[in-house]
C-alpha positions as CSV (number, residue, x, y, z in Angstrom):
1,M,-17.6,67.3,-30.2
2,R,-16.6,66.4,-33.7
3,L,-15.8,69.9,-35.1
4,D,-13.3,70.2,-37.0
5,D,-16.1,69.9,-40.6
6,E,-17.9,72.9,-39.0
7,R,-18.2,76.0,-40.2
8,E,-17.9,79.0,-37.8
9,S,-20.7,81.0,-37.9
10,S,-20.5,84.9,-39.4
11,H,-22.8,85.9,-36.9
12,Y,-20.4,87.3,-34.3
13,E,-18.6,91.0,-32.5
14,V,-16.1,91.8,-30.6
15,Q,-16.1,93.5,-27.5
16,D,-13.1,95.4,-25.9
17,G,-13.9,95.2,-22.6
18,R,-12.3,98.2,-21.7
19,G,-14.9,100.8,-21.7
20,G,-14.3,101.6,-18.0
21,G,-18.1,102.4,-17.9
22,F,-21.6,101.7,-20.0
23,G,-21.6,104.4,-22.4
24,G,-24.2,107.0,-23.3
25,G,-27.5,105.8,-25.2
26,G,-28.4,102.1,-26.4
27,L,-29.0,101.3,-22.9
28,G,-32.2,102.0,-22.4
29,G,-33.4,99.0,-21.0
30,G,-31.3,100.1,-17.9
31,L,-32.1,98.7,-14.6
32,G,-35.5,97.4,-15.9
33,M,-34.0,94.7,-17.9
34,L,-30.8,94.0,-16.2
35,L,-31.8,93.6,-12.9
36,P,-34.2,91.1,-13.4
37,L,-32.0,89.5,-15.8
38,I,-29.2,88.7,-12.9
39,G,-32.0,88.0,-10.6
40,S,-33.4,85.6,-12.7
41,R,-30.2,83.6,-12.9
42,F,-28.4,84.3,-9.1
43,G,-31.2,85.3,-6.7
44,C,-31.4,88.7,-4.9
45,G,-28.2,88.1,-3.7
46,G,-26.7,88.2,-7.2
47,I,-27.8,91.2,-7.4
48,V,-26.0,92.6,-4.9
49,V,-22.8,90.7,-5.3
50,V,-22.9,92.3,-9.4
51,L,-23.2,95.8,-7.8
52,I,-20.3,94.6,-5.2
53,I,-18.4,94.3,-8.1
54,M,-19.0,96.8,-9.9
55,V,-18.2,99.5,-7.1
56,V,-14.8,97.5,-6.7
57,M,-14.3,97.7,-10.5
58,G,-14.9,101.5,-10.6
59,M,-17.7,101.2,-12.1
60,N,-20.9,103.5,-11.0
61,P,-23.6,101.2,-10.2
62,L,-26.3,104.1,-11.0
63,S,-25.7,103.3,-14.4
64,L,-28.0,100.1,-14.4
65,I,-30.8,102.8,-13.8
66,S,-29.7,105.2,-16.0
67,G,-28.7,103.0,-19.0
68,G,-25.6,104.8,-18.7
69,G,-24.2,108.0,-19.5
70,G,-20.6,109.4,-18.9
71,G,-19.0,106.3,-19.6
72,Q,-16.6,105.8,-22.0
73,Q,-17.9,103.6,-25.2
74,V,-17.5,100.0,-25.5
75,Q,-15.8,99.3,-28.7
76,T,-17.2,96.6,-30.7
77,E,-15.7,95.4,-33.6
78,R,-15.9,91.9,-35.9
79,P,-11.9,90.9,-36.4
80,A,-11.3,87.7,-39.0
81,T,-11.5,84.6,-37.1
82,S,-7.9,84.1,-37.6
83,E,-7.2,86.7,-34.9
84,L,-9.5,85.0,-32.5
85,S,-9.0,82.6,-29.8
86,A,-9.0,78.8,-30.0
87,V,-12.2,78.8,-27.5
88,Q,-13.6,81.8,-29.6
89,R,-13.7,79.7,-32.6
90,T,-14.9,76.5,-31.0
91,A,-17.8,79.0,-29.9
92,L,-18.7,80.1,-33.7
93,Q,-18.0,76.9,-34.8
94,V,-21.2,75.5,-32.3
95,L,-23.1,78.7,-33.6
96,G,-22.4,77.9,-36.6
97,S,-23.8,74.2,-36.3
98,T,-27.0,76.2,-34.6
99,E,-28.0,77.7,-37.5
100,R,-27.8,74.7,-39.6
101,R,-30.1,72.6,-37.5
102,W,-32.6,75.1,-36.3
103,T,-32.5,76.5,-39.8
104,D,-33.6,73.1,-41.5
105,I,-36.3,72.9,-38.2
106,F,-37.7,76.1,-38.9
107,R,-38.1,75.0,-42.8
108,E,-39.9,71.8,-41.9
109,Q,-42.9,74.1,-40.3
110,G,-42.6,76.3,-43.9
111,Q,-40.3,79.3,-41.5
112,D,-37.2,81.3,-41.6
113,Y,-35.2,81.2,-38.8
114,P,-33.2,84.7,-38.0
115,P,-30.2,83.8,-35.8
116,P,-28.7,85.1,-33.3
117,T,-25.5,86.7,-33.0
118,L,-22.9,86.1,-30.0
119,V,-20.7,89.0,-28.8
120,F,-17.6,88.4,-26.9
121,Y,-16.1,90.2,-24.4
122,N,-13.6,90.2,-21.7
123,Q,-15.2,91.0,-17.9
124,S,-17.2,93.7,-18.7
125,G,-18.7,95.4,-22.1
126,Q,-22.9,96.1,-23.0
127,S,-25.9,94.9,-24.1
128,G,-29.0,95.9,-25.3
129,C,-30.2,94.7,-21.9
130,G,-27.7,97.2,-19.6
131,A,-24.4,96.0,-18.6
132,A,-22.6,92.8,-19.6
133,M,-20.5,91.3,-16.5
134,S,-18.4,88.1,-16.4
135,A,-20.0,87.3,-13.3
136,M,-23.4,86.7,-14.9
137,G,-22.1,84.0,-16.7
138,P,-23.9,83.7,-20.3
139,F,-27.0,85.5,-21.1
140,Y,-28.8,86.4,-23.8
141,C,-30.4,89.5,-24.6
142,P,-34.4,89.5,-26.2
143,A,-34.1,93.4,-26.6
144,D,-31.1,93.1,-29.1
145,Q,-31.3,89.0,-29.9
146,R,-27.4,88.8,-28.9
147,I,-26.0,86.0,-27.2
148,Y,-22.8,87.4,-24.4
149,L,-20.8,85.4,-23.7
150,D,-16.8,86.0,-21.7
151,T,-15.3,82.6,-22.6
152,D,-13.4,82.9,-19.3
153,F,-16.7,81.2,-18.2
154,F,-15.8,77.7,-19.7
155,R,-12.9,77.8,-17.7
156,E,-14.9,78.0,-14.5
157,M,-16.7,75.2,-15.8
158,E,-13.5,73.0,-16.0
159,T,-11.7,74.0,-12.7
160,K,-15.1,75.7,-10.4
161,F,-17.8,73.3,-11.4
162,N,-15.6,70.1,-12.5
163,A,-17.3,70.1,-16.0
164,P,-14.6,69.9,-18.2
165,G,-14.6,69.0,-22.0
166,D,-15.9,70.9,-25.1
167,F,-19.0,69.6,-25.4
168,P,-19.7,72.0,-22.0
169,I,-19.1,74.5,-24.5
170,G,-21.5,73.2,-27.1
171,Y,-24.2,72.9,-24.6
172,I,-24.5,76.4,-23.3
173,I,-24.5,77.8,-26.0
174,A,-27.1,75.8,-27.5
175,H,-28.9,76.6,-24.4
176,E,-28.5,80.4,-24.9
177,V,-30.0,80.1,-28.7
178,G,-33.0,78.5,-26.9
179,H,-33.6,81.3,-25.3
180,H,-33.9,82.7,-28.7
181,I,-36.2,80.5,-29.8
182,Q,-38.2,80.8,-27.2
183,T,-37.7,85.1,-28.2
184,I,-38.7,84.7,-32.3
185,T,-41.3,82.2,-31.5
186,G,-43.3,84.5,-29.1
187,E,-43.0,82.0,-26.0
188,A,-40.9,84.4,-24.4
189,D,-43.2,86.6,-24.2
190,R,-46.3,85.0,-22.8
191,I,-43.9,83.9,-19.9
192,R,-43.2,87.6,-19.3
193,K,-46.7,88.4,-19.1
194,A,-47.7,85.0,-17.1
195,Q,-44.7,85.8,-14.5
196,Q,-45.9,89.3,-14.6
197,R,-49.7,88.0,-13.0
198,A,-47.6,85.9,-10.7
199,S,-46.7,85.4,-7.4
200,E,-42.0,85.6,-7.0
201,A,-42.8,82.1,-6.2
202,D,-45.1,81.4,-9.1
203,G,-42.6,83.5,-11.2
204,N,-39.9,82.3,-10.5
205,A,-41.5,78.8,-11.3
206,L,-41.7,79.7,-14.9
207,Q,-38.6,80.7,-15.2
208,V,-37.7,77.4,-14.2
209,K,-39.5,76.1,-16.9
210,M,-38.2,78.4,-19.5
211,E,-35.0,77.1,-18.6
212,L,-35.5,73.9,-18.6
213,Q,-37.2,73.9,-22.3
214,A,-33.6,76.1,-23.2
215,D,-31.9,73.0,-22.1
216,C,-34.3,70.4,-24.4
217,Y,-33.8,72.8,-27.2
218,A,-29.6,72.2,-26.6
219,G,-30.2,68.7,-26.6
220,V,-32.7,68.4,-30.1
221,W,-29.3,70.4,-31.6
222,A,-27.1,68.0,-30.4
223,A,-29.6,65.3,-31.7
224,R,-29.9,67.1,-34.9
225,D,-26.1,67.6,-35.7
226,T,-25.3,63.4,-36.5
227,N,-21.7,64.1,-37.1
228,L,-21.6,66.0,-33.6
229,M,-21.6,63.8,-31.1
230,E,-18.6,61.2,-29.9
231,A,-18.0,59.4,-27.5
232,G,-18.0,61.2,-23.6
233,D,-20.4,63.7,-24.9
234,L,-23.3,62.8,-23.5
235,E,-21.4,62.4,-20.1
236,E,-20.1,65.5,-20.4
237,G,-23.5,66.9,-21.0
238,M,-24.8,65.1,-18.6
239,R,-21.6,66.7,-15.6
240,A,-22.5,70.2,-16.8
241,A,-26.3,69.9,-16.5
242,E,-25.6,68.7,-12.8
243,A,-23.0,71.3,-12.1
244,I,-25.2,74.1,-12.7
245,G,-28.5,72.9,-11.1
246,D,-30.0,75.6,-8.7
247,D,-29.6,73.0,-6.1
248,T,-26.4,71.9,-6.5
249,L,-25.0,75.4,-6.6
250,Q,-26.8,76.3,-3.8
251,K,-25.4,73.4,-1.5
252,A,-21.7,74.5,-3.0
253,A,-22.3,78.4,-1.5
254,G,-23.0,77.1,2.0
255,R,-26.7,77.1,1.4
256,R,-30.0,74.9,2.1
257,P,-31.6,74.8,-1.4
258,V,-34.9,76.7,-0.9
259,P,-37.1,75.3,-4.3
260,E,-39.2,78.5,-4.4
261,S,-35.9,80.1,-5.1
262,F,-34.9,78.1,-8.0
263,T,-35.1,80.1,-10.9
264,H,-33.1,77.2,-13.5
265,G,-34.1,74.0,-12.0
266,T,-32.6,71.4,-10.2
267,S,-29.9,69.0,-11.1
268,A,-31.4,66.0,-12.2
269,Q,-34.4,68.2,-13.6
270,R,-31.7,69.7,-16.1
271,M,-30.2,66.6,-16.9
272,Q,-33.4,65.2,-17.4
273,W,-34.8,67.7,-20.4
274,L,-31.3,67.8,-21.7
275,R,-31.2,63.9,-22.0
276,K,-34.9,64.4,-23.6
277,G,-33.8,66.6,-26.7
278,L,-31.0,64.7,-27.1
279,Q,-33.3,61.4,-27.1
280,T,-36.1,63.2,-29.5
281,G,-34.2,65.6,-31.0
282,D,-38.0,66.8,-31.6
283,P,-38.7,70.7,-30.6
284,A,-42.1,69.8,-30.0
285,Q,-40.8,67.1,-27.0
286,C,-39.6,70.2,-25.1
287,D,-43.0,71.4,-24.4
288,T,-41.7,71.8,-20.2
289,F,-45.1,74.1,-19.3
290,G,-47.4,71.4,-20.2
291,G,-49.8,74.2,-22.4
292,A,-50.5,75.6,-19.2
293,I,-49.0,79.6,-19.5
């Protein structure tokens, strides 16, 4: 990606990640918000893994239910960008680019775009949806409209998922921004209400459509920033989308892919919708639901 001329976003925070707990107050979502978030990303097995990690790290899993309490507060700061790591500054350049592109798109519709805040943390932190842990990967919390990111995830993209390069950084952040778009437009709320009425399999299918739409929105961002893309970026994006498809991840874990358990879509689907956003640059083409919600 050509990011040299991109201005860094000013909407960011840094959590020290050394709180040793999840503090009192501010985490009212507790189990009701955090575990469904983990489950939508990793399934029931992911919830178990996160709980085990908490125990190993000396954390109290009950804090997820109570919303915290008895732990030390995680400190949130906003240091100068010159104090941030190179990958954090790259992430802020991507976020700044998404802000400018989505501001243009919303302005075309006569609306204002309220950007999300990107929160960096190290291993553990806290969000308006409950605990933030590196095992969860990057995620968007609709309760506080923030994106939570442990930048070590990008090292995993290269070493664990074989998806190197700088465009995967842009893709991941723009995907989470896509969830922000769904939240501020009311799309996410409609989906959540439909999921409450649906069976588990149908609820998962709706979640897949939600994630694929966020992939498409990520492609729209990249297509709209005409100075951003350079040779090899498309291939990097396709490799990243392929690496994090549900079927590919389940196979890598030694499991037989079970479509009813998918929550993000197959590798082919993720590549398809990212490519559609890149080719059209039009968010109206990202209707993965076909109008049926």
